[in-house]
C-alpha positions in Angstrom: 73.1 70.5 94.1 70.5 73.2 94.3 71.3 76.9 94.5 70.2 76.9 98.2 72.5 74.0 99.1 75.4 75.5 97.1 74.9 78.8 99.0 75.0 77.1 102.4 78.1 75.1 101.4 79.9 78.3 100.3 79.0 80.0 103.6 80.4 76.9 105.5 83.6 77.1 103.4 84.0 80.8 103.9 83.1 81.3 107.6 83.3 78.0 109.5 86.5 76.9 111.3 87.8 73.9 109.3 87.7 71.8 112.5 83.9 72.1 112.5 83.5 71.0 108.9 80.6 68.9 107.7 80.9 65.2 108.3 78.9 64.1 105.3 78.1 65.5 101.8 74.6 66.5 102.7 72.9 69.8 103.4 70.1 69.0 105.7 66.7 70.7 105.6 64.6 68.6 108.1 64.3 65.1 109.4 61.5 62.9 110.8 61.6 59.5 112.3 64.3 57.6 110.4 64.3 59.8 107.3 66.4 62.9 106.5 65.3 65.4 103.8 68.1 67.5 102.3 68.0 71.1 100.9 67.1 69.7 97.5 64.1 67.7 98.8 65.8 64.3 98.5 65.1 61.7 101.2 67.6 59.4 102.9 67.2 56.6 105.4 69.3 57.7 108.4 71.7 54.9 109.3 73.8 57.2 111.5 71.1 58.5 113.9 72.5 61.9 113.4 75.7 61.0 115.2 74.3 58.2 117.3 72.0 60.7 119.1 68.4 60.3 117.7 67.5 56.9 119.3 63.9 58.0 119.5 64.0 59.1 115.9 64.1 62.7 114.5 61.5 65.2 115.7 59.2 63.0 117.8 56.1 65.3 118.1 55.7 64.9 121.8 59.3 65.7 122.4 59.1 68.7 120.2 56.1 69.9 122.2 58.1 69.4 125.4 60.8 71.7 124.0 58.3 74.5 123.4 56.6 74.1 126.8 59.8 74.1 128.8 61.3 77.0 126.8 58.2 79.1 127.5 58.8 78.7 131.3 62.5 79.8 131.2 65.5 79.4 129.0 67.9 79.2 131.9 67.9 78.5 135.7 71.7 78.6 136.0 72.8 75.8 138.3 69.8 76.1 140.7 67.3 73.6 142.0 64.3 73.0 139.8 61.7 70.2 139.3 63.0 69.0 135.9 66.6 68.4 137.1 65.5 66.7 140.3 63.0 64.5 138.5 65.6 63.5 135.8 68.1 62.6 138.5 65.5 60.4 140.1 64.6 58.8 136.8 68.2 58.0 136.0 68.6 56.4 139.4 65.6 54.1 138.5 67.1 53.1 135.1 70.7 52.5 136.2 71.2 49.1 137.9 72.9 48.7 141.2 73.6 51.7 143.4 74.4 54.2 140.7 71.9 56.7 142.2 73.7 60.0 142.1 73.9 62.0 138.8 75.6 65.2 137.8 74.5 66.9 134.6 76.5 68.6 131.8 76.2 69.6 128.2 78.3 67.1 126.3 79.7 63.6 126.4 83.2 65.0 126.7 82.2 66.9 129.9 80.7 63.7 131.3 83.9 61.8 130.7 86.0 64.6 132.2 83.8 64.4 135.3 84.2 60.6 135.5 88.0 60.9 135.4 88.1 63.7 138.0 85.8 61.6 140.3 87.9 58.5 139.9 91.1 60.3 140.8 89.5 62.2 143.7 87.8 59.1 145.2 90.8 56.7 145.0 93.6 59.2 145.6 95.4 57.6 142.6 96.2 59.2 139.2 96.6 56.7 136.5 93.7 56.0 134.0 93.7 52.9 131.8 91.8 53.2 128.5 92.0 51.4 125.2 93.6 51.9 121.8 91.0 52.8 119.3 88.7 54.3 121.9 87.0 57.7 121.4 85.8 59.6 124.5 85.5 63.2 123.3 87.4 66.2 122.2 88.1 68.2 125.4 91.6 68.0 126.8 90.9 65.2 129.2 88.6 63.2 127.0 90.9 63.5 124.1 93.8 62.4 126.2 92.1 59.2 127.3 90.9 58.5 123.8 93.0 55.9 122.0 93.0 57.6 118.5 96.4 59.2 118.2 95.6 60.9 114.9 93.1 63.2 116.8 95.9 64.4 119.1 98.4 65.4 116.4 99.7 68.9 116.8 98.3 69.4 120.3 101.3 68.4 122.4 101.3 66.1 125.4 98.0 65.0 126.7 96.9 64.4 130.3 99.6 62.7 132.4 99.0 59.3 133.8 97.0 57.8 130.9 97.8 54.3 129.8 96.4 52.8 126.6 95.8 49.0 126.5 95.1 47.0 123.3 91.4 46.5 122.7 90.3 42.9 121.8 88.3 42.0 118.7 86.6 38.9 117.6 89.8 37.3 116.5 91.0 36.8 120.1 89.6 35.1 123.2 88.7 37.0 126.3 91.7 35.5 128.1 94.0 36.8 125.3 92.6 40.2 125.6 93.0 40.2 129.4 96.6 39.1 129.1 97.2 42.2 127.0 95.8 44.4 129.7 97.9 42.7 132.3 101.1 43.1 130.2 100.5 46.8 129.7 99.8 47.3 133.4 103.0 45.4 134.3 105.1 47.4 131.8 103.6 51.0 132.2 101.8 51.3 135.5 103.4 52.5 138.7 100.7 50.7 140.7 98.7 54.0 140.8 95.6 53.0 138.7 92.5 54.9 139.7 90.2 53.5 137.0 89.8 51.5 133.8 87.7 53.5 131.3 86.1 51.8 128.4 83.3 51.8 125.8 81.2 48.6 126.0 81.8 48.4 122.2 84.2 50.6 120.3 82.4 52.9 117.9 85.0 55.2 116.3 87.4 52.3 116.4 85.3 50.6 113.7 82.4 49.0 115.7 84.6 46.5 117.5 82.6 44.1 119.7 84.7 42.4 122.4 84.7 38.6 122.9 82.2 37.1 125.3 83.2 37.2 128.9 85.9 39.9 128.4 84.3 42.7 130.4 83.5 40.3 133.3 87.2 39.5 133.5 88.2 43.2 133.3 85.8 43.8 136.1 87.5 41.1 138.1 90.8 42.9 137.8 89.2 46.1 139.0 87.7 44.4 142.1 90.9 42.6 142.9 93.0 45.8 142.9 90.5 48.4 144.1 90.4 50.0 140.7 87.2 51.8 139.6 85.5 50.7 136.4 84.1 53.5 134.2 81.6 52.7 131.4 81.4 55.3 128.7 77.8 54.9 127.5 77.8 58.1 125.3 77.2 56.1 122.1 75.6 52.9 123.3 73.3 54.0 126.2 69.6 54.2 126.1 68.6 51.1 124.1 71.2 50.9 121.4 72.3 47.4 122.4 68.9 46.2 123.5 69.4 47.2 127.1 69.0 50.6 128.7 72.8 50.7 129.0 75.4 48.9 127.0 77.3 47.5 130.0 74.1 45.5 131.0 74.6 43.4 127.8 77.9 42.2 129.2 76.7 41.6 132.8 79.0 44.0 134.6 78.4 46.7 137.2 80.6 49.7 136.7 81.3 52.2 139.4 80.9 55.3 137.2 78.8 55.7 134.1 79.0 58.6 131.6 76.1 59.2 129.3 74.9 61.7 126.7 73.5 61.6 123.1 70.6 59.1 123.5 69.6 60.7 126.9 67.6 63.4 125.0 67.8 61.8 121.5 69.8 64.9 120.5 67.1 67.5 120.8 69.1 69.5 123.3 72.6 68.9 124.5 72.6 67.2 127.8 74.9 64.6 129.4 75.3 63.0 132.8 77.7 61.1 135.0 76.2 58.6 137.4 77.9 57.2 140.5 77.1 55.5 143.8 76.4 57.6 146.9 79.7 56.6 148.4 81.7 58.0 145.5 79.5 61.1 145.3 80.1 61.8 149.0 83.9 61.9 148.2 83.3 65.3 146.8 82.2 66.8 150.1 84.7 64.8 152.1 87.6 66.1 150.0 86.3 69.6 149.5 85.3 69.3 145.9 81.5 69.8 146.3 81.5 72.4 143.5 83.6 70.5 141.0 80.5 69.8 138.8 79.0 73.2 138.7 78.5 74.4 135.1 76.4 77.3 133.7 74.1 74.8 131.9 74.2 71.9 134.4 70.7 70.4 134.3 69.4 73.1 131.9 65.6 73.3 132.4 64.7 72.7 128.8 67.2 70.0 128.3 66.0 68.2 131.4 62.4 68.4 130.3 63.3 67.0 126.9 65.4 64.2 128.4 62.5 63.3 130.7 60.0 63.2 127.8 62.4 61.3 125.7 62.8 58.6 128.4 59.1 58.5 128.9 58.4 58.0 125.1 61.1 55.3 124.9 59.4 53.4 127.8 55.9 53.9 126.4 56.9 52.7 122.9 59.0 49.8 124.4 61.9 50.7 122.2 64.5 49.0 124.3 62.6 45.7 124.3 61.9 46.2 120.5 65.7 46.3 119.8 66.3 43.2 121.9 63.3 41.1 120.6 62.4 42.4 117.2 64.2 45.0 115.1 67.7 44.1 116.4 67.5 40.5 115.2 65.8 41.6 112.0 68.6 44.1 111.3 71.3 41.4 112.1 69.6 39.0 109.6 69.7 41.7 106.9 73.4 42.3 107.5 74.1 38.6 107.4 72.5 38.5 103.9 74.7 41.4 102.8 77.8 39.5 104.1 77.4 37.2 101.1 78.5 40.0 98.8 82.0 39.5 97.4 83.2 42.8 98.8 82.3 42.0 102.3 84.8 40.3 104.5 82.8 40.4 107.7 79.4 41.7 109.0 79.2 42.6 112.7 76.1 43.6 114.7 74.8 43.9 118.2 71.4 45.4 118.9 71.1 48.3 116.5 74.8 48.8 115.7 76.3 47.2 112.6 79.4 47.2 110.5 80.4 45.8 107.1 84.2 45.3 106.5 85.1 45.8 102.8 87.9 43.7 101.4 89.3 43.1 97.9 89.2 39.4 98.2 86.6 37.3 100.0 88.0 35.4 102.9 90.9 37.7 103.4 91.6 41.1 105.0 93.2 42.5 101.8 92.4 46.1 101.0 91.9 47.7 97.6 95.1 49.1 96.2 96.8 47.7 99.3 95.8 50.9 101.2 93.4 51.0 104.1 90.6 53.6 103.7 90.4 53.4 99.9 87.1 51.5 99.7 85.0 52.8 102.6 84.5 56.4 101.4 83.7 55.2 97.9 81.0 52.8 99.1 79.7 55.4 101.5 79.3 58.0 98.7 77.5 55.4 96.6 75.1 54.6 99.4 74.4 58.4 99.9 73.8 58.9 96.2 71.2 56.0 96.4 69.4 57.5 99.4 71.1 56.0 102.4 73.0 58.0 105.0 75.9 55.9 106.3 79.3 56.7 107.6 82.6 55.1 106.8 85.5 54.4 109.3 88.4 53.6 107.0 87.1 50.5 105.1 84.2 49.8 107.5 80.7 50.9 106.7 79.0 51.8 110.0 75.3 51.6 110.6 73.5 52.8 113.7 69.8 53.5 112.8 67.3 55.1 115.1 65.5 52.6 117.3 62.2 53.4 115.5 63.4 52.1 112.1 60.8 49.8 110.5 61.2 46.4 108.9 60.4 48.0 105.5 63.2 50.5 106.0 65.6 47.7 107.0 64.7 45.8 103.8 65.2 48.9 101.7 68.5 49.8 103.3 69.8 46.2 102.6 68.8 46.5 98.9 70.5 50.0 98.7 73.8 48.7 100.3 74.0 45.7 98.0 73.3 47.9 95.0 75.9 50.5 96.1 78.5 47.8 96.7 78.0 46.5 93.2 78.2 50.0 91.8 81.4 50.7 93.7 83.0 47.4 92.8 83.9 48.2 89.3 85.6 51.5 90.3 87.5 49.7 93.1 88.7 47.0 90.7 90.3 49.8 88.6 92.5 50.9 91.5 96.0 49.6 90.9 97.6 47.4 93.5 100.2 48.9 95.8 103.8 48.5 94.6 
């Protein structure tokens, strides 16, 4: 580590709140396209897209120019009308299928999820929200309450009342099995007051869990039968990640409320949105809540300009189609080859999301040392030392590259992962089995 990198790390350790600590052992200097350069001048292929934000790649020159142009006009319009916000709302109405034609803008995905929950309760007059074990929806009070990761709530006391967590299905169950689990939870825990079912089309923080085919259509059927709203949290999978503009389109469903962020501006400026139908939006006025979505930075002028330019460039470069027809299948094929490695129990992918499950014995789900979370960080660190920025969720290596990643970069990342697995294997074999 260079003196500059060491100095930055020391400042972090001295002055940052520990809850904001760095998520990877890198000190960034700059990034372009799919490549990160650290403070020591080393380059890394970015398989995290920042944190699933830079779908268009880092520092696209035309988006950078849009930042400068918009900032020169004004850095803030408060929550007032301006052309950028109006045009962005119109563009989102074009992109979202069905009648999701009314958007409200915020600064973060957590705020967008909060808004979705408020709207669902206000519109239905009910209070219960069904979400899923393993889900991550944000870190504000409401979004953390509906998240299904209990470890993130430790020490914070009771969460939002009326939240019910159902099991999330994985590839080991059928869609009917998963649906029965939802019905069982509703029968046991609901008082018949369910306003909405809230879900990620695939679970990211839960370990890149892809539901079985047909599952979301059946969940949608439950919603329609009982007058329950369906909320799709698109924060991590929207804007091309799964080969569609929105992840829910991959599963053929039509949610009532959609929350989005991250890929909306490719991370250049924080902006998020919640889209609903006109009938749900009108509930705000009917019930006296017309100012419930007013924030200081709602539809920030620079953020709106950047989001518009980002969506324009994604369309011009046909990135959504590229994921579906070209780079997505190429990426999946690369992961399938890596799956042959003796440390990999399963490879999963959909569009440009991927996961590699690390096991101690091929054909089993046995963990090294008998302890979950032993292998993932070790393999991740080996990948980073070899020039590949990945993240580990327990014993799962997670890969979500920018949509602009090239075939050559996919080939290189596959070589690096296989080499890193082999390097880590000897260290992992030295870990004693659990007693």
